[in-house]
N, C-alpha and C positions, 0 to 999 in steps of 0.2 A: 812289180813283183811279177815273177815268172812262173808259169804253169808248163809242165813238161809232159810229153807223151812219147812213149817209147815204140820204136819199130824195129823188128828183127826178123830175119828168115830163119824158118825151121830145119836148118841144117848144121852140121857139126861147128862150123866156122861161120860166124854171122856178124853182121853189122849192127852196132848199137846207135841209134839216132834219138836225141831227145830234142824237141823244139818248143818255142814259145808259143801257147795256144790262146790265151785270152787274158783279158784285165780283170783283176779280183775285185769282188765288192769291197765296201768300205772296210769291213772288218772280216778277216778270214781266218779260219783254223786250218792249219796245214798238217797233214798226216802223210807222209810219202808223197803220192801222186794226187791224194784226196784233198779237196778244199771244202770246208763247210763254213756256212755263215755262223758266227758266233756273237755273243754279247760280252765285250770285254771292258765294257765302260771306256776309261780313259788310259788303260794300262795295257802293256804287252804281258801276255802271260804264257806259262808252260803248264800243260795238264796231261793227265794220263789219258792216252787215246781211247782206252774202253770205258773207264769209270767217270772221266771227266773231272776227277778230283785234282786240285792244284798240286803241283810237285814243287816242294820248297828245296832250297840249296842245290838247285841244279845250275851247272856252270853253262853260261852263255858267252859265246866268243865271236870276235871278229879278228881272226888271226893276222889278216894283212894290216890291219890297224894297230895291232898290239893290244887290243881292248878285250877285257874280261871282267864279267859280274857274275853274281849269283841271284837266283830268284829269291824272293822273301817267303815268309810263311804261307802266303796266298798265291805263291807261283809267279808273283808280279816281278817285272824287271824293266829298267830302262836302259836305252842305249846312248852312252855318253861319247859316242863318237860319230863324226859326220859322214854320211854315206853318199857318194856321188854316183860313181860307176857301179856296175854289177859286182857285188862282193860276197864272198862265202861267209855266211852265219853258221856258227856250229852250237848245238845243245847236247850237253853230255851229263849223265847222271848215273851213278852206280845201280845197277840192276835193270837198266834201259838200253835199249840198242841206240848207239850214237846216231844222231840226226843233224842234217846240215841241209841249207838251202841257199840259193843265190837271191839276194836282196839288192834293191837299188833304192834312190831317194824317193820314188814314188811309193815302194813297200814300206819303208820305215817311217813315212809321213802319217801313216794310220796305225791304229792298235792292232797288233798280230797275236793271235791265239795259236801256240803250236803245240800239237798233241804229239807225244812219243810213246813208243810201245815197249813193253817189258821184253827182256830177253827170254828166249825159249832155251831149254837144257841143251840142245844141239847147236845152238848159235855160237860162232866163234868171233870174236873181235880180233882182226888182224892188226889194225893200226887205226889210231884216233887223231894222229898228228898231220899237219898239213906238210906237203912236199912239193918243190918245185923241180920239175924235171925239164932238162934241156941244156943250153950252153950259155944262158944269159946274154943272148945276142938276139934281140928282138926289136921289130918295129913299134913305134907308139900307137900305130894303127891295128896292130895285133888284138885279138879278141881278149878284153880284160886286162890289156898290157898295163893300165893306169893303176892296177892294184896289185901288182906283183911287188913283193917286199922282201921276200927271203931269197938266199943265194941258192942257185941250181946245185943239185946233187950229182948232176951228170945226166946222160941221155936215157937213163932207165932207173926205174925203182924195183928193188927185189926184197922179199921177204920170206923166210922159212917159218913154218908153224906147224903144230901137230894137229891132226884131225884123229878123233878117236873112233868108235864104231859108228858105222853109217845106220841112220835109222831106215826100217824098211818102209816102203810105200810113200816115201818122201823124195822130193826133187831137191837138189842142192844148188843153191844161187850165190853168186858173188855180187856183193852190193857195193858200189861206188857212191858214197854220199853225195859228192860234188865234184865237178872237174870244170876248170876255166882255162881259156887260152888257147884252144884248139883252133888252128887256121887252115882247115882243109876247105876244098872248092864247096862242099856243102854247108860248112859254116859260114862262108862268104854269101853263098846264094841265100841263105836265111838271115842275113844282115848281122850275124854274130861278130864276124870279122870284117875290119874296114880296109884291109891290104886289098888293093885293086890289081896290082901287077904280078902277084904270086900267090901260091897256096902250097900246102904241104900234104903229104900222106898222112893217113889217119895213124893216131897212136894204136899201138897193138897190144892185146892182153894175153898172157901166157899163163897156163897153169901146168905145173910140172912138165915144162917144155913144149907143151902144146898150144898152138894159137886157138883161143875160144872166142875172141871178139875184136872188132876194130870199133874205135870211138870217132865218130864223124862229126859229132855236135857236142857243144857244152851243154851242161845240164844237171840236174838233180837226181838222186835214187835211181841210177842207172842198174839195171838188174840183168845179170848174165848167167845163163843156166849152164852148170858144169857137168859135162857127162860123167856119169858114175864110173865109167870104165878108166878114166884117168885119174880118179882119186886113189890115193893110197891110204885105206882106214888103218888106224892104230899106228901111224908112222908120221914121218916128217914130210910136208907137202911144201910147194914153193910157188908163190906168186910173182910174176914179172910184168911190169908195164913199161913198154918202151915208147919212147916220144917219136913223132913223125919227123919227116925231113923235107925241107924247102925242095920242091920239084924244079925250081928255076935258078938254083944256085949250083952251078957245075964246077967252079974253081975250087970249092972245099965243101965239106959236109956241114950243112946248116940246119941244127936241130929245132924243131918247133918247141917253143917254151910253153909248159902247161903247168897249172897247179891243181892238185887233188887232196881231198880230205876224207876221212872216214871209210875204212875198207873192212868189211866183215862177210862172214860166210852165214847164211840163213837158209833154213830148211823149210819146205812147204809141203803140206799134204797133197798127194796127187788127186785125191777125190775132192778137195777144196778148191785146187786149181781148175778141174773140170767143171765143177758147177759155176765159177767164175766166168769161164769161157762161154757158157751156153747163154 
């Protein structure tokens, strides 16, 4: 299983980088970037991240495997699909923020407790589906290439959605639940990509035509602050994510193939953020 830590520069356009940090204990409860030791017995479970109560009838999916199941009345579930290479696992339940994490054979060999968080009034779910961005032309050594199963929609993803009145004294963040397949130099240096002879530019994230981030590493729960000045309250807004390009292919444009899942807007109190940073 992977734990990820975010780095970003405090400027308008910044780079998001998530990397593997440590090996989890035998049983782990995962809530975003937070890991907690839990007692799950011999079962995987989904719980409310605040109350600890089990969540029944939550959808647990391995999209690349075409596998989907639901939690029982005790929040328990089993994974009836073999997981070898890092794979996106998604958990969804009405009234809760969509949650995903990248798991592998080591992670799924032990019971997992996943804590999911209830949505806030100003949260906006943009998309809960998995998308493959690129040109379906990739090396078997590409990061997570073994798990690519769906056809590419093209070199970019775009979605229009409405944002209501912005809450005062709160910062606005775009959350990318999970992304795999990025083949930047940084991804290669961190061992995520096995392509030795080439690397790609970073995928770029645009909000209403303004670039707000570059994604240099694969990871979960990537959080990108959206400047309030570019948000259109009570109106349509647009999110676009563009794939990177192979820097070593000059005969034609070779897009980096990536897959991503669970996109949503989240608001955070500035006072809470300040206290967390201290």
